[in-house]
FILUM-81415 format. One record per residue (C-alpha): y, x, z. Coordinates in nm, 3 decimals, always signed. Layout:
N
Y,X,Z
...
END
This chain:
564
+0.000,+0.000,+0.000
+0.353,+0.132,-0.074
+0.468,+0.143,+0.289
+0.170,+0.348,+0.397
+0.164,+0.576,+0.093
+0.538,+0.634,+0.063
+0.653,+0.650,+0.425
+0.365,+0.726,+0.653
+0.091,+0.936,+0.497
+0.313,+1.201,+0.327
+0.444,+1.297,+0.672
+0.136,+1.233,+0.881
-0.152,+1.387,+0.689
-0.021,+1.748,+0.670
+0.045,+1.740,+1.042
-0.301,+1.602,+1.110
-0.463,+1.868,+0.896
-0.277,+2.156,+1.064
-0.171,+2.027,+1.404
-0.456,+2.165,+1.612
-0.446,+2.508,+1.444
-0.088,+2.602,+1.369
+0.105,+2.450,+1.657
+0.226,+2.710,+1.903
+0.136,+2.642,+2.268
+0.481,+2.766,+2.360
+0.647,+2.503,+2.142
+0.419,+2.198,+2.170
+0.217,+2.079,+2.468
-0.157,+2.067,+2.407
-0.269,+1.736,+2.253
-0.510,+1.550,+2.480
-0.716,+1.465,+2.176
-0.730,+1.824,+2.058
-0.787,+1.964,+2.404
-1.051,+1.722,+2.524
-1.219,+1.612,+2.201
-1.217,+1.881,+1.933
-1.362,+1.645,+1.669
-1.144,+1.344,+1.739
-0.844,+1.453,+1.530
-1.066,+1.502,+1.227
-1.200,+1.148,+1.277
-0.846,+1.014,+1.289
-0.752,+1.200,+0.971
-1.059,+1.065,+0.798
-0.978,+0.712,+0.913
-0.628,+0.730,+0.763
-0.765,+0.861,+0.436
-1.041,+0.598,+0.439
-0.782,+0.324,+0.493
-0.570,+0.449,+0.203
-0.866,+0.476,-0.032
-1.011,+0.138,+0.072
-0.684,-0.039,-0.003
-0.664,+0.131,-0.341
-1.021,+0.024,-0.424
-0.974,-0.332,-0.290
-1.251,-0.261,-0.040
-1.204,-0.511,+0.244
-1.499,-0.382,+0.445
-1.366,-0.026,+0.420
-1.021,-0.139,+0.534
-1.164,-0.308,+0.843
-1.390,-0.012,+0.924
-1.096,+0.230,+0.909
-0.878,-0.003,+1.117
-1.141,-0.024,+1.392
-1.151,+0.355,+1.411
-0.772,+0.377,+1.434
-0.754,+0.109,+1.702
-0.999,+0.307,+1.915
-0.865,+0.657,+1.853
-0.501,+0.662,+1.743
-0.339,+0.317,+1.709
-0.004,+0.340,+1.532
+0.211,+0.036,+1.434
+0.286,+0.124,+1.073
-0.067,+0.168,+0.930
-0.193,-0.131,+1.129
+0.087,-0.347,+0.990
+0.013,-0.214,+0.642
-0.355,-0.299,+0.677
-0.270,-0.649,+0.802
-0.038,-0.695,+0.504
-0.313,-0.589,+0.267
-0.560,-0.832,+0.426
-0.308,-1.116,+0.402
-0.228,-1.033,+0.041
-0.597,-1.047,-0.043
-0.650,-1.379,+0.140
-0.828,-1.238,+0.443
-0.591,-1.418,+0.680
-0.853,-1.465,+0.953
-0.929,-1.094,+0.960
-0.556,-1.012,+0.954
-0.498,-1.234,+1.255
-0.789,-1.078,+1.445
-0.658,-0.729,+1.367
-0.307,-0.812,+1.488
-0.430,-0.988,+1.802
-0.610,-0.667,+1.894
-0.317,-0.451,+1.786
-0.062,-0.628,+2.009
-0.299,-0.581,+2.303
-0.330,-0.210,+2.232
+0.042,-0.173,+2.145
+0.213,-0.432,+2.367
+0.561,-0.281,+2.318
+0.573,-0.311,+1.939
+0.781,-0.610,+1.825
+0.710,-0.594,+1.452
+0.336,-0.640,+1.493
+0.404,-0.948,+1.705
+0.642,-1.088,+1.443
+0.376,-1.058,+1.172
+0.116,-1.220,+1.399
+0.355,-1.503,+1.486
+0.418,-1.568,+1.115
+0.044,-1.592,+1.050
+0.004,-1.836,+1.339
+0.296,-2.044,+1.211
+0.135,-2.061,+0.865
-0.182,-2.187,+1.038
+0.021,-2.456,+1.225
-0.045,-2.277,+1.555
+0.311,-2.310,+1.680
+0.219,-2.274,+2.045
+0.034,-1.950,+1.977
+0.322,-1.810,+1.770
+0.573,-1.889,+2.045
+0.356,-1.740,+2.316
+0.319,-1.414,+2.124
+0.695,-1.363,+2.095
+0.780,-1.517,+2.431
+0.551,-1.271,+2.610
+0.736,-0.982,+2.447
+1.079,-1.129,+2.525
+0.979,-1.181,+2.889
+0.854,-0.823,+2.917
+1.163,-0.683,+2.743
+1.460,-0.890,+2.864
+1.701,-0.627,+2.733
+1.568,-0.660,+2.375
+1.806,-0.893,+2.190
+1.603,-0.862,+1.869
+1.308,-1.029,+2.039
+1.522,-1.327,+2.142
+1.661,-1.351,+1.791
+1.313,-1.349,+1.635
+1.201,-1.616,+1.882
+1.506,-1.825,+1.794
+1.423,-1.797,+1.423
+1.066,-1.903,+1.498
+1.188,-2.213,+1.680
+1.418,-2.289,+1.386
+1.131,-2.268,+1.138
+0.930,-2.505,+1.357
+1.215,-2.762,+1.372
+1.271,-2.697,+1.743
+1.644,-2.652,+1.704
+1.748,-2.718,+2.064
+1.536,-2.426,+2.187
+1.663,-2.210,+1.903
+2.022,-2.288,+2.000
+1.961,-2.184,+2.359
+1.835,-1.844,+2.245
+2.111,-1.795,+1.990
+2.361,-1.862,+2.267
+2.208,-1.585,+2.478
+2.250,-1.315,+2.213
+2.518,-1.052,+2.287
+2.814,-1.039,+2.050
+2.696,-0.703,+1.919
+2.381,-0.870,+1.778
+2.565,-1.159,+1.609
+2.582,-1.020,+1.257
+2.641,-1.249,+0.953
+2.270,-1.318,+0.909
+2.230,-1.425,+1.272
+2.539,-1.648,+1.240
+2.389,-1.804,+0.927
+2.072,-1.903,+1.108
+2.267,-2.011,+1.416
+2.464,-2.243,+1.187
+2.143,-2.393,+1.052
+2.031,-2.474,+1.406
+2.368,-2.635,+1.480
+2.347,-2.838,+1.159
+2.000,-2.966,+1.240
+2.123,-3.120,+1.568
+2.423,-3.280,+1.399
+2.691,-3.035,+1.516
+2.838,-3.000,+1.168
+3.185,-2.883,+1.269
+3.040,-2.607,+1.488
+2.799,-2.508,+1.209
+3.088,-2.484,+0.962
+3.286,-2.267,+1.204
+2.985,-2.038,+1.254
+2.943,-1.997,+0.876
+3.312,-1.920,+0.833
+3.270,-1.647,+1.094
+2.981,-1.503,+0.893
+3.186,-1.514,+0.572
+3.479,-1.340,+0.738
+3.249,-1.042,+0.789
+3.055,-1.078,+0.462
+3.262,-1.264,+0.197
+2.987,-1.227,-0.066
+2.715,-1.387,+0.151
+2.617,-1.645,-0.114
+2.362,-1.832,+0.098
+2.629,-1.885,+0.363
+2.877,-2.011,+0.102
+2.623,-2.262,-0.026
+2.527,-2.378,+0.323
+2.895,-2.423,+0.413
+2.953,-2.622,+0.091
+2.662,-2.853,+0.171
+2.790,-2.907,+0.525
+3.145,-2.978,+0.412
+3.013,-3.225,+0.155
+2.809,-3.393,+0.428
+3.122,-3.413,+0.644
+3.306,-3.588,+0.361
+3.538,-3.291,+0.302
+3.486,-3.310,-0.071
+3.782,-3.098,-0.180
+3.670,-2.810,+0.042
+3.310,-2.843,-0.074
+3.419,-2.846,-0.439
+3.618,-2.526,-0.388
+3.313,-2.357,-0.234
+3.085,-2.468,-0.519
+3.339,-2.335,-0.769
+3.341,-2.005,-0.580
+2.965,-1.984,-0.622
+3.005,-2.041,-0.996
+3.219,-1.727,-1.018
+2.905,-1.534,-0.923
+2.672,-1.734,-1.150
+2.869,-1.931,-1.408
+2.580,-2.126,-1.554
+2.395,-2.216,-1.232
+2.274,-2.565,-1.309
+2.192,-2.653,-0.948
+2.553,-2.591,-0.849
+2.682,-2.777,-1.155
+2.469,-3.078,-1.060
+2.615,-3.058,-0.709
+2.962,-3.073,-0.862
+2.863,-3.372,-1.078
+2.743,-3.557,-0.769
+3.054,-3.456,-0.576
+3.287,-3.586,-0.845
+3.100,-3.918,-0.844
+3.141,-3.940,-0.466
+3.513,-3.876,-0.509
+3.535,-4.162,-0.758
+3.598,-3.936,-1.055
+3.318,-4.016,-1.303
+3.510,-3.882,-1.602
+3.532,-3.540,-1.440
+3.161,-3.563,-1.355
+3.081,-3.641,-1.719
+3.299,-3.354,-1.836
+3.101,-3.110,-1.621
+2.764,-3.254,-1.725
+2.844,-3.258,-2.095
+2.973,-2.901,-2.083
+2.631,-2.756,-2.001
+2.430,-2.615,-2.293
+2.156,-2.852,-2.400
+1.894,-2.869,-2.126
+1.657,-3.163,-2.096
+1.595,-3.117,-1.724
+1.965,-3.088,-1.643
+2.061,-3.389,-1.854
+1.788,-3.609,-1.705
+1.895,-3.523,-1.350
+2.261,-3.588,-1.432
+2.159,-3.911,-1.604
+1.989,-4.027,-1.284
+2.306,-3.949,-1.090
+2.516,-4.161,-1.326
+2.264,-4.446,-1.314
+2.260,-4.440,-0.934
+2.637,-4.488,-0.941
+2.610,-4.778,-1.186
+2.754,-4.580,-1.477
+2.486,-4.647,-1.736
+2.750,-4.598,-2.009
+2.793,-4.235,-1.912
+2.417,-4.190,-1.872
+2.361,-4.329,-2.221
+2.639,-4.112,-2.365
+2.490,-3.800,-2.210
+2.145,-3.879,-2.349
+2.286,-3.963,-2.691
+2.470,-3.632,-2.699
+2.148,-3.443,-2.624
+1.953,-3.649,-2.878
+2.180,-3.526,-3.158
+2.041,-3.177,-3.117
+1.759,-3.139,-3.368
+1.566,-2.923,-3.122
+1.560,-3.194,-2.855
+1.206,-3.338,-2.824
+1.166,-3.699,-2.940
+1.065,-3.817,-2.591
+1.437,-3.822,-2.507
+1.416,-4.173,-2.656
+1.191,-4.270,-2.365
+1.475,-4.207,-2.123
+1.726,-4.377,-2.350
+1.500,-4.681,-2.351
+1.480,-4.678,-1.972
+1.860,-4.669,-1.942
+1.902,-4.946,-2.198
+1.650,-5.171,-2.026
+1.694,-5.102,-1.657
+2.070,-5.062,-1.644
+2.200,-5.238,-1.951
+1.939,-5.518,-1.945
+1.908,-5.483,-2.322
+1.539,-5.522,-2.407
+1.594,-5.522,-2.783
+1.785,-5.194,-2.772
+1.521,-5.039,-2.545
+1.236,-5.135,-2.777
+1.428,-4.983,-3.069
+1.448,-4.651,-2.887
+1.074,-4.656,-2.816
+1.000,-4.682,-3.188
+1.133,-4.326,-3.224
+0.841,-4.177,-3.031
+0.554,-4.096,-3.273
+0.187,-4.155,-3.185
+0.115,-3.782,-3.180
+0.375,-3.719,-2.910
+0.234,-3.632,-2.566
+0.450,-3.904,-2.411
+0.334,-4.179,-2.645
+0.120,-4.341,-2.374
+0.428,-4.368,-2.150
+0.618,-4.525,-2.438
+0.346,-4.786,-2.485
+0.342,-4.865,-2.111
+0.719,-4.912,-2.103
+0.701,-5.122,-2.419
+0.438,-5.358,-2.276
+0.637,-5.387,-1.951
+0.955,-5.478,-2.139
+0.772,-5.730,-2.357
+0.596,-5.888,-2.059
+0.908,-5.914,-1.844
+1.098,-6.056,-2.142
+0.849,-6.342,-2.169
+0.673,-6.209,-2.479
+0.321,-6.226,-2.335
+0.125,-6.219,-2.662
+0.315,-5.912,-2.785
+0.264,-5.744,-2.445
-0.111,-5.813,-2.457
-0.130,-5.677,-2.812
+0.045,-5.359,-2.697
-0.184,-5.308,-2.397
-0.490,-5.360,-2.618
-0.354,-5.097,-2.858
-0.298,-4.859,-2.567
-0.650,-4.917,-2.432
-0.798,-4.827,-2.773
-0.595,-4.506,-2.788
-0.643,-4.408,-2.422
-0.977,-4.553,-2.307
-0.986,-4.331,-1.999
-0.652,-4.456,-1.861
-0.749,-4.689,-1.578
-0.385,-4.782,-1.514
-0.386,-4.974,-1.843
-0.675,-5.192,-1.726
-0.491,-5.284,-1.408
-0.177,-5.364,-1.607
-0.385,-5.582,-1.840
-0.534,-5.772,-1.546
-0.195,-5.812,-1.381
-0.038,-5.967,-1.690
-0.323,-6.214,-1.733
-0.335,-6.298,-1.363
+0.038,-6.370,-1.339
-0.007,-6.622,-1.617
-0.306,-6.776,-1.431
-0.549,-6.667,-1.703
-0.798,-6.568,-1.435
-1.115,-6.588,-1.642
-0.973,-6.347,-1.900
-0.851,-6.116,-1.624
-1.198,-6.114,-1.468
-1.347,-6.023,-1.805
-1.116,-5.721,-1.822
-1.219,-5.624,-1.467
-1.587,-5.662,-1.553
-1.549,-5.440,-1.860
-1.359,-5.183,-1.655
-1.639,-5.179,-1.396
-1.889,-5.092,-1.667
-1.682,-4.781,-1.734
-1.601,-4.704,-1.367
-1.895,-4.852,-1.170
-1.813,-4.656,-0.853
-1.455,-4.779,-0.821
-1.425,-4.994,-0.507
-1.078,-5.119,-0.600
-1.201,-5.254,-0.930
-1.487,-5.432,-0.756
-1.240,-5.583,-0.509
-1.007,-5.688,-0.791
-1.287,-5.862,-0.975
-1.394,-6.057,-0.664
-1.033,-6.157,-0.598
-0.989,-6.283,-0.954
-1.302,-6.496,-0.930
-1.171,-6.651,-0.609
-0.825,-6.703,-0.761
-0.986,-6.881,-1.056
-1.118,-7.140,-0.808
-1.478,-7.026,-0.763
-1.448,-6.957,-0.386
-1.821,-6.928,-0.325
-1.889,-6.669,-0.597
-1.569,-6.485,-0.506
-1.678,-6.455,-0.142
-2.027,-6.342,-0.247
-1.876,-6.068,-0.465
-1.646,-5.965,-0.180
-1.943,-5.943,+0.057
-2.104,-5.713,-0.199
-1.798,-5.491,-0.187
-1.827,-5.462,+0.192
-2.198,-5.391,+0.169
-2.143,-5.104,-0.073
-1.809,-4.980,+0.061
-1.804,-5.069,+0.432
-1.468,-4.897,+0.484
-1.280,-5.093,+0.220
-1.002,-5.243,+0.433
-0.894,-5.489,+0.163
-1.238,-5.644,+0.134
-1.288,-5.649,+0.512
-0.959,-5.832,+0.552
-1.040,-6.076,+0.274
-1.377,-6.181,+0.411
-1.257,-6.182,+0.772
-0.956,-6.400,+0.695
-1.160,-6.636,+0.479
-1.406,-6.692,+0.766
-1.122,-6.736,+1.018
-0.936,-6.980,+0.796
-1.256,-7.181,+0.751
-1.304,-7.166,+1.132
-1.659,-7.034,+1.104
-1.852,-6.725,+1.206
-1.547,-6.621,+1.408
-1.705,-6.335,+1.602
-1.807,-6.166,+1.279
-1.462,-6.235,+1.137
-1.308,-6.070,+1.444
-1.527,-5.763,+1.398
-1.439,-5.735,+1.027
-1.067,-5.772,+1.090
-1.064,-5.524,+1.378
-1.222,-5.271,+1.143
-0.969,-5.352,+0.869
-0.675,-5.294,+1.105
-0.830,-4.971,+1.235
-0.843,-4.848,+0.876
-0.494,-4.973,+0.789
-0.308,-5.017,+1.119
+0.044,-5.084,+0.985
-0.036,-5.345,+0.720
+0.145,-5.671,+0.792
-0.096,-5.914,+0.628
-0.400,-5.754,+0.794
-0.235,-5.787,+1.134
-0.162,-6.149,+1.046
-0.531,-6.202,+0.971
-0.629,-6.045,+1.304
-0.377,-6.265,+1.482
-0.519,-6.573,+1.312
-0.881,-6.509,+1.406
-0.773,-6.447,+1.769
-0.586,-6.778,+1.756
-0.898,-6.954,+1.629
-1.095,-6.800,+1.918
-0.836,-6.914,+2.171
-0.720,-6.558,+2.247
-0.356,-6.663,+2.230
-0.197,-6.362,+2.399
-0.378,-6.117,+2.171
-0.287,-6.334,+1.873
+0.079,-6.332,+1.978
+0.089,-5.950,+2.005
-0.061,-5.908,+1.659
+0.157,-6.169,+1.485
+0.474,-6.024,+1.636
+0.369,-5.680,+1.513
+0.297,-5.825,+1.170
+0.637,-5.991,+1.122
+0.814,-5.679,+1.253
+0.671,-5.492,+0.954
+0.795,-5.740,+0.693
+1.049,-5.572,+0.462
+1.371,-5.775,+0.475
+1.456,-5.706,+0.110
+1.126,-5.839,-0.031
+0.970,-6.186,-0.056
+0.793,-6.291,+0.262
+0.486,-6.504,+0.323
+0.531,-6.863,+0.440
+0.176,-6.872,+0.578
+0.242,-6.577,+0.808
+0.548,-6.750,+0.953
+0.353,-7.072,+0.995
+0.092,-6.876,+1.190
+0.375,-6.733,+1.400
+0.486,-7.083,+1.485
+0.134,-7.207,+1.559
+0.057,-6.918,+1.795
+0.393,-6.949,+1.973
+0.333,-7.323,+2.015
-0.008,-7.255,+2.172
+0.170,-7.034,+2.428
+0.436,-7.302,+2.485
+0.710,-7.078,+2.347
+0.915,-7.361,+2.195
+1.203,-7.155,+2.058
+0.968,-6.908,+1.891
+0.754,-7.188,+1.749
+1.065,-7.351,+1.604
+1.174,-7.016,+1.459
+0.838,-6.958,+1.287
+0.797,-7.305,+1.138
+1.160,-7.323,+1.026
+1.127,-6.985,+0.852
+0.803,-7.101,+0.687
+0.980,-7.409,+0.547
+1.262,-7.196,+0.407
+1.001,-6.998,+0.211
+0.883,-7.318,+0.035
+0.514,-7.336,+0.132
+0.262,-7.547,-0.056
+0.230,-7.802,+0.228
+0.580,-7.869,+0.356
+0.492,-8.206,+0.512
+0.246,-8.049,+0.754
+0.505,-7.800,+0.881
+0.772,-8.072,+0.915
+0.535,-8.274,+1.131
+0.484,-7.969,+1.353
+0.858,-7.929,+1.393
+0.890,-8.291,+1.496
+0.651,-8.225,+1.787
+0.899,-7.989,+1.955
END
């Protein structure tokens, strides 16, 4: 390894070869090794040479043999660290850790060996071990500021910023160089002390004006603080070092949009030499701000370049459809992508989605059939095909697609579940339940099927103990799924376990996303369970919410409300 070859062996080996012969007793005290064990120094010399040769030959066994000799006879930090680095570089991390654990025992006062060991432990998610290795050194060497700094950095890497801050605060001023201030600022930022972090970074930049990482970190913090003018100036400073840095240019685009200056943002984005990745990222920024006109203009500008790949039309179609709500324009863009293009399958998927959502079901089905012929191994197409048919209540056709897909993917539990569900949705409850039971029999950990059968039994008020067992298993497998918790609540209600039912139903409704459609049946269950516990206000709340969601049987819920 370079460190061993260039720094250590050129100085060490000549001394080892001549030390016991040429050294004058008047100048150098007798070496205990030479005096007591005449052959020991030769063994040490051989071990160093063996280590060097083993690393050159990629001989892991030879490396470890030489290291064991050195640990027993003449342990020195540099060759041991070099050997550990070689082991790590060649993916012998376990052996590297074992070597360093022994080395820090033999050489307890060497900080660098402990730092390397702590890094290995951190990579292995052994945070406690990493901390203990450095903490032991810091405790034994309270005067060593470097040890406290390394421990602070370790805490920072492990997202334990409060502990890192305590250690940074204990460092003497003489140790607070720009790099230390930079990391101290990161710890301050992570606990929300943005103003203090900015001040710390400015202190670092006063000492090292060209510290680019500190400039960037300060720009990000000032942007986060809403100090957009200051952040922009810092980003522009960074561009003086690297004029074409696209990451910084994208930061400036986003900053201009935050400042309400989309024209300036477009000017920056359009001034970058043609780059598909850059343009797509900038396009997303414009779309997020509701400026689809600028996104479209940016894409159109790139599309004019004859070297731009034709799949740029895919993104133009997405902008036209998602932001401009112009299905016809989007479909026209998709026609530009030829069948031999690697993104043609994506174009077909977007086309069938646009056609389906525009109410052109037959055209969408024709497109998905075309895609299935071209890409028979794409399972996503089968699911899309089933979804389109199912949403138009063409359940028998959807089941046929599922059955064909199962012939191709017979070991796919989700397909088997989908087929059973479609049979049930088509009105054949008995066959659907039989198919679902088959899913459980073959895939006993399929939470969807467990929930389906368990809820069906509970809703029919039969075989409730088995239903309870099935639903408990479903929730164990998927503990934060609202409708599964609702099912578990319902079977407990049927069994008369009202308190357990109430706990589960409350958990279920707490998981309902407020920005998505909710289930009237779940809220009706909420009301029923609350009513059983004589919680009138909660019962009223559940039934009223169920009515607002327009359930199939509104009369039944109104009658329940009249009871209160």
